[in-house]
C-alpha positions, 0 to 999 in steps of 0.5 A: 826150767820152771819158776814159782813166783810167791807173791804177797798179793794178786793184782790189787796189791800195788807191791805185787803188781809193780814188783813182780806181776808187771814183769811176767809178760817179759818173763814169758817172752824170754822163754821161762815157764812159771806159776804164780801163788799169791799169799793173799788173793784179791778177794781177801784184799778187797774184804780187808780194805772195806771191812778191816781184817778178814775172819781168822779162818779165812786168813788161816786158810791162806797161810795153810795153802802157802805152807802146802805150796812150799812143803809139797809143791816146791820140788817141781820148780827150779827157782822160787821168787819170794816177795818179802817172806813166806809167811808174815809174823811167823818164824822163818822155818819155811825158808830154812826148809828151802835151804835144807832141800837146796832149793834156790830162791830170790827174795825181793823187798820194797819196804823195810819189813824187818822193822815190823819185827825188830821195832815192834812194841811187844817184846816177845815179837822183837825176841822171836822175830827180830832177826827173822829177815836177816836169816831169810836174806842170808839164805837167798841166792839173790836179794833184790832191793828197791831202795838204798836203805834196803840194799844196805841192810841186806849187805849187812845181813850177809846177802850172797848177791845184791841187785837194786831194782827200783819200783818202775812204771811202764811209760807207754801208759803214762800219757797226759792229754791236754789238761782241762781248764781247772778253777783250783790249784790241785795238790795231789797224793796217791796211795792206799789205806795203809799209807794214808796216815802219812797225809796227816803228817802235813794236815795243818800245813795243807789246811793253812795253804788251802785256806789262803789259796785257791787250792784243793787236795786230791787224795787217790786211794785214801782211807775213808776211815780217816776222812774225819781227821782231815782239816784241809779242803780235799776230794777223795777219789777211789783208786782204779787202775783205769783212772789213776793216771788220768787223775794224776794228770790233773795234779799241779803238784804231787806230794809225798809226806813221810814220817822220819822213822826207820820203816819209812827210810826203806820206802822206794818213793813210788808215788814220786815216780808216778807223779814224775811219769806224768810230768808233775813237779813233786814235793817230798819229805827228805827221807830215805830214797826220796833223797835220791829220786828228787833232785832238789830245785830241779825236778821238785823239792825236798822238805825238812820242816813244816815251813818248807812245805808251805814255802814250796807249795807257794812257789809252785802255786805262783809259777806255772813255768817252774811247774812245767820245767820241773815236770819235764826234768822229772820225766827225763829222770824216769825215762833213764832210771825208773822206766819198765823198759830199763828195769825189765832187763835187770829183772830178767838177768836175775832169773837168767843167772840162776836157772840158765 
């Protein structure tokens, strides 16, 4: 029995790293044989983050390789596990081909990517691809969703079987040493160039707060192209797997601002999970899955307007005991619901159900 994992990225892509790649040692341990074929490799992603979109020929080469893998090589495998879709911004003919040859596949979502199509500003994209993901979901044997919003959409799209698996962390790696003395209150955010725009949602609030309090905002993985738009006191820290946990451990509070749009409702709140894994209190926009991860007033605060952002930052700024208590409560929740120890069994059971 053999599985082909068709990820979107290699290790540098956080989605692929946490939704698929971190499970592979356990997949191997469980006795499964497998291969991995990313759509976009690390070299591609590095270029995109530093220079913008790669050359058209480079992108075309990656897409042709994916087509060849599906059309020529898929017969070698008993099961395919797909992240999102086989080729973005392309009709679902490859997924239909898999149905035609009766090849079972699992599809995994941690973002509401269908809104890239059904809410696109160009009418022809909406017309051509608006229902694409519904077809991908309907033809899958099992759909894995990282949020309640995704699960609800998949159910309405006619999914045969649904399994909710939140994006999880390996708590063995989430150890904070004794905190070093700091001269400022640190408000922290971690993300990628793609999600950096959400920091601008609280630009003025953070300016007002850092102007009036002895505080600074640490931005891990922030898009430096947006640096000149920031109004508040900040420090940009390049993301590295080797240092990300150490940097989160320096935070006094972790924040997750979001726009209140359809795409954001599908997000899985992974930033919050990382903060809470480091025993940090959180403040988050009351959007989508954030409402399930954050227990308001217990492990953090859910925010519905700009004034609440300021008020809750001030509460945590002034009260170290509240920060400590909320951090401990958040860590307890991660242990029970969002740790790799818990979710790996759910993931393995999906595979066992289809090929054993």
